[in-house]
PASEBA-1860 file (N, C-alpha, C; in nm, 3 decimals):
! residues 126
1> XXXXXXXX> 1.308/-1.443/-0.078/1.235/-1.355/-0.178/1.029/-1.348/-0.098 ~ 0.978/-1.275/-0.206/0.828/-1.258/-0.210/0.813/-1.163/-0.362 ~ 0.744/-1.247/-0.378/0.623/-1.201/-0.480/0.501/-1.138/-0.486 ~ 0.443/-0.969/-0.522/0.371/-0.967/-0.488/0.221/-0.921/-0.589 ~ 0.130/-0.975/-0.559/-0.007/-0.954/-0.643/-0.096/-0.840/-0.655 ~ -0.093/-0.693/-0.657/-0.209/-0.627/-0.612/-0.373/-0.701/-0.668 ~ -0.436/-0.588/-0.620/-0.588/-0.583/-0.651/-0.701/-0.525/-0.622 ~ -0.814/-0.486/-0.663/-0.923/-0.412/-0.603/-0.893/-0.259/-0.607
9> XXXXXXXX> -0.846/-0.260/-0.717/-0.851/-0.064/-0.799/-0.975/-0.081/-0.905 ~ -1.010/0.074/-0.933/-1.083/0.034/-1.055/-1.191/0.177/-1.025 ~ -1.261/0.249/-1.070/-1.267/0.333/-1.101/-1.434/0.368/-0.974 ~ -1.422/0.531/-0.920/-1.503/0.532/-0.786/-1.533/0.682/-0.844 ~ -1.652/0.703/-0.772/-1.722/0.806/-0.757/-1.583/0.888/-0.647 ~ -1.602/1.069/-0.702/-1.484/1.113/-0.518/-1.638/1.115/-0.431 ~ -1.571/1.093/-0.297/-1.649/0.985/-0.168/-1.638/0.916/-0.151 ~ -1.637/0.856/-0.200/-1.669/0.721/-0.270/-1.466/0.607/-0.146
17> XXXXXXXX> -1.540/0.497/-0.149/-1.411/0.406/-0.108/-1.356/0.259/-0.179 ~ -1.259/0.201/-0.141/-1.239/0.182/-0.214/-1.085/0.072/-0.123 ~ -1.113/-0.050/-0.173/-1.021/-0.225/-0.057/-0.929/-0.282/-0.137 ~ -0.797/-0.196/-0.147/-0.668/-0.218/-0.241/-0.642/-0.344/-0.169 ~ -0.596/-0.522/-0.217/-0.570/-0.618/-0.157/-0.346/-0.609/-0.247 ~ -0.328/-0.710/-0.162/-0.189/-0.733/-0.170/-0.159/-0.868/-0.197 ~ -0.101/-0.963/-0.253/-0.148/-1.133/-0.189/0.015/-1.101/-0.218 ~ 0.119/-1.123/-0.079/0.217/-1.230/-0.121/0.278/-1.353/-0.107
25> XXXXXXXX> 0.310/-1.398/-0.194/0.384/-1.564/-0.188/0.558/-1.537/-0.171 ~ 0.602/-1.624/-0.127/0.697/-1.706/-0.042/0.742/-1.666/0.081 ~ 0.842/-1.553/0.125/0.893/-1.512/0.243/0.701/-1.490/0.263 ~ 0.696/-1.480/0.394/0.641/-1.359/0.532/0.665/-1.219/0.538 ~ 0.482/-1.188/0.547/0.474/-1.025/0.497/0.552/-0.960/0.659 ~ 0.526/-1.101/0.726/0.613/-1.031/0.896/0.782/-0.980/0.881 ~ 0.796/-1.071/0.787/0.973/-1.051/0.798/1.027/-0.930/0.682 ~ 0.957/-0.828/0.653/0.884/-0.709/0.584/0.899/-0.574/0.622
33> XXXXXXXX> 0.908/-0.454/0.597/0.842/-0.395/0.626/0.730/-0.371/0.458 ~ 0.644/-0.360/0.525/0.564/-0.349/0.368/0.452/-0.193/0.369 ~ 0.492/-0.193/0.261/0.447/-0.035/0.195/0.358/0.006/0.038 ~ 0.298/0.053/0.065/0.173/0.159/-0.053/0.247/0.236/-0.079 ~ 0.239/0.261/-0.217/0.276/0.376/-0.321/0.248/0.408/-0.457 ~ 0.192/0.542/-0.477/0.131/0.575/-0.600/0.243/0.603/-0.707 ~ 0.150/0.622/-0.833/0.231/0.696/-0.912/0.142/0.762/-1.000 ~ 0.124/0.848/-1.011/0.013/0.986/-1.064/0.137/0.951/-1.282
41> XXXXXXXX> 0.025/0.993/-1.336/0.049/1.070/-1.502/0.132/1.183/-1.459 ~ 0.287/1.141/-1.484/0.364/1.276/-1.473/0.452/1.333/-1.356 ~ 0.414/1.209/-1.233/0.463/1.251/-1.052/0.572/1.154/-0.985 ~ 0.608/1.169/-0.930/0.710/1.108/-0.914/0.616/0.996/-0.856 ~ 0.732/0.848/-0.801/0.608/0.746/-0.671/0.590/0.800/-0.544 ~ 0.520/0.830/-0.506/0.465/0.883/-0.366/0.475/0.773/-0.270 ~ 0.533/0.828/-0.145/0.462/0.686/-0.020/0.330/0.723/0.002 ~ 0.212/0.612/0.073/0.132/0.678/0.054/0.079/0.607/0.212
49> XXXXXXXX> 0.158/0.440/0.235/0.180/0.424/0.445/0.215/0.326/0.410 ~ 0.251/0.269/0.509/0.342/0.156/0.537/0.340/0.029/0.672 ~ 0.410/-0.004/0.671/0.329/-0.161/0.835/0.475/-0.206/0.867 ~ 0.470/-0.227/0.933/0.633/-0.360/1.001/0.579/-0.453/1.066 ~ 0.612/-0.494/1.141/0.591/-0.605/1.197/0.724/-0.638/1.306 ~ 0.724/-0.567/1.468/0.854/-0.586/1.530/0.820/-0.708/1.681 ~ 0.942/-0.766/1.732/0.802/-0.901/1.845/0.879/-0.820/1.933 ~ 0.890/-0.691/1.951/0.903/-0.645/2.074/0.869/-0.528/2.095
57> XXXXXXXX> 0.802/-0.514/1.987/0.719/-0.362/1.935/0.603/-0.449/1.921 ~ 0.574/-0.474/1.798/0.432/-0.525/1.722/0.433/-0.420/1.648 ~ 0.279/-0.388/1.604/0.311/-0.370/1.507/0.281/-0.209/1.444 ~ 0.366/-0.161/1.348/0.387/-0.054/1.317/0.286/-0.001/1.209 ~ 0.275/0.112/1.157/0.238/0.208/1.060/0.241/0.345/1.027 ~ 0.264/0.340/0.975/0.270/0.517/0.921/0.182/0.551/0.742 ~ 0.158/0.619/0.736/0.049/0.771/0.610/0.172/0.842/0.626 ~ 0.111/0.902/0.459/0.126/1.065/0.414/0.027/1.147/0.485
65> XXXXXXXX> 0.088/1.267/0.499/0.012/1.310/0.566/-0.142/1.358/0.470 ~ -0.108/1.321/0.322/-0.216/1.372/0.200/-0.375/1.257/0.216 ~ -0.299/1.145/0.301/-0.417/0.992/0.338/-0.494/1.007/0.418 ~ -0.406/1.032/0.547/-0.364/1.050/0.688/-0.560/1.097/0.787 ~ -0.560/0.974/0.804/-0.738/0.975/0.781/-0.838/0.980/0.751 ~ -0.853/0.867/0.614/-0.908/0.808/0.516/-0.792/0.660/0.476 ~ -0.719/0.657/0.465/-0.690/0.557/0.431/-0.620/0.449/0.571 ~ -0.637/0.346/0.570/-0.576/0.269/0.654/-0.489/0.160/0.586
73> XXXXXXXX> -0.392/0.129/0.614/-0.302/-0.024/0.611/-0.331/-0.109/0.706 ~ -0.346/-0.213/0.668/-0.372/-0.332/0.759/-0.312/-0.455/0.696 ~ -0.315/-0.574/0.802/-0.157/-0.721/0.735/-0.229/-0.789/0.786 ~ -0.222/-0.903/0.751/-0.307/-1.058/0.788/-0.122/-1.140/0.799 ~ -0.049/-1.148/0.847/0.062/-1.273/0.823/0.009/-1.439/0.770 ~ -0.112/-1.496/0.858/-0.192/-1.621/0.795/-0.175/-1.589/0.689 ~ -0.314/-1.513/0.613/-0.331/-1.515/0.510/-0.108/-1.472/0.372 ~ -0.106/-1.424/0.436/0.026/-1.329/0.400/-0.082/-1.204/0.273
81> XXXXXXXX> -0.130/-1.137/0.318/-0.233/-1.058/0.268/-0.156/-0.893/0.341 ~ -0.151/-0.793/0.279/-0.208/-0.673/0.330/-0.309/-0.604/0.267 ~ -0.350/-0.505/0.350/-0.476/-0.411/0.237/-0.440/-0.226/0.226 ~ -0.517/-0.242/0.201/-0.564/-0.060/0.152/-0.608/-0.001/0.179 ~ -0.704/0.003/0.272/-0.874/0.046/0.287/-0.862/0.174/0.251 ~ -0.947/0.214/0.139/-0.926/0.341/0.101/-1.094/0.500/0.106 ~ -1.088/0.499/0.210/-1.215/0.618/0.202/-1.166/0.757/0.183 ~ -1.339/0.878/0.193/-1.329/0.924/0.093/-1.296/1.020/-0.053
89> XXXXXXXX> -1.241/0.882/-0.036/-1.142/0.900/-0.175/-1.156/1.108/-0.313 ~ -1.079/1.077/-0.338/-1.115/1.245/-0.407/-1.000/1.165/-0.518 ~ -1.021/1.329/-0.627/-0.966/1.293/-0.757/-0.807/1.291/-0.758 ~ -0.762/1.369/-0.683/-0.583/1.366/-0.645/-0.563/1.208/-0.611 ~ -0.626/1.128/-0.611/-0.613/0.982/-0.567/-0.597/0.941/-0.647 ~ -0.597/0.946/-0.762/-0.551/0.870/-0.862/-0.464/0.846/-0.976 ~ -0.415/0.749/-0.891/-0.230/0.633/-0.970/-0.327/0.494/-0.976 ~ -0.154/0.502/-0.979/-0.168/0.329/-1.026/-0.054/0.374/-0.855
97> XXXXXXXX> -0.082/0.242/-0.820/-0.098/0.197/-0.659/-0.030/0.106/-0.684 ~ 0.086/0.030/-0.616/0.164/-0.115/-0.540/0.216/-0.098/-0.397 ~ 0.209/-0.204/-0.387/0.244/-0.282/-0.282/0.427/-0.321/-0.277 ~ 0.499/-0.278/-0.165/0.589/-0.318/-0.226/0.666/-0.313/-0.102 ~ 0.721/-0.435/-0.058/0.771/-0.509/0.046/0.944/-0.469/0.030 ~ 0.968/-0.472/0.130/1.147/-0.336/0.245/1.161/-0.420/0.320 ~ 1.303/-0.539/0.339/1.386/-0.633/0.392/1.388/-0.544/0.535 ~ 1.455/-0.358/0.562/1.451/-0.334/0.680/1.332/-0.305/0.706
105> XXXXXXXX> 1.220/-0.279/0.696/1.109/-0.285/0.754/1.042/-0.173/0.660 ~ 0.918/-0.123/0.680/0.871/-0.002/0.686/0.925/0.183/0.663 ~ 0.899/0.227/0.577/0.988/0.361/0.489/0.937/0.394/0.457 ~ 0.968/0.524/0.411/0.844/0.662/0.388/1.000/0.675/0.141 ~ 1.054/0.593/0.142/1.138/0.581/0.020/1.139/0.478/-0.080 ~ 1.074/0.538/-0.232/1.028/0.459/-0.242/1.135/0.353/-0.305 ~ 1.290/0.410/-0.271/1.449/0.349/-0.309/1.482/0.246/-0.201 ~ 1.409/0.278/-0.111/1.461/0.134/-0.037/1.403/-0.008/-0.005
113> XXXXXXXX> 1.299/0.037/-0.063/1.227/-0.131/-0.102/1.268/-0.253/-0.189 ~ 1.272/-0.403/-0.174/1.353/-0.441/-0.256/1.216/-0.530/-0.386 ~ 1.069/-0.520/-0.376/0.993/-0.641/-0.440/0.890/-0.552/-0.447 ~ 0.889/-0.559/-0.574/0.758/-0.456/-0.577/0.652/-0.543/-0.650 ~ 0.467/-0.518/-0.691/0.404/-0.562/-0.719/0.359/-0.465/-0.900 ~ 0.292/-0.537/-1.004/0.293/-0.480/-1.114/0.178/-0.338/-1.088 ~ 0.166/-0.369/-1.017/0.048/-0.226/-0.975/-0.085/-0.235/-1.040 ~ -0.196/-0.142/-0.961/-0.348/-0.155/-1.015/-0.385/-0.037/-0.955
121> XXXXXX> -0.407/0.005/-1.102/-0.512/0.096/-1.228/-0.624/0.201/-1.018 ~ -0.622/0.272/-0.993/-0.744/0.349/-0.877/-0.744/0.497/-0.988 ~ -0.904/0.497/-1.044/-0.957/0.647/-1.068/-1.079/0.751/-0.969 ~ -1.052/0.809/-1.017/-1.181/0.879/-0.859/-1.224/1.025/-0.957 ~ -1.329/0.992/-0.967/-1.412/1.094/-1.037/-1.471/1.206/-1.016 ~ -1.539/1.335/-1.094/-1.530/1.436/-0.979/-1.650/1.420/-1.001
END
């Protein structure tokens, strides 16, 4: 099992940056695929970015088209942390951001993830 706690959210102006952190305890993040999802009011939870580590392949990452080139996911299995660096933020990025772990690897479907953090609010003002 893994317990996840997000931090780093806040209020930022459009064009600004934030770095979200996800602290994992219990299992190592390298045993899972890790993902960031977000949910805005009245909208479905959506995939933002994912990362996993495979012995013969190395680190693999994915990101949604809407954040490609602006957001970067990374992880440190020594500190058991996952990060989401968010640059060039837009008002439409406003949402609660969740960190999640998937036993089967990174993926875009939120229903496939087994463990979730409590979320951190990101608000981007225009």
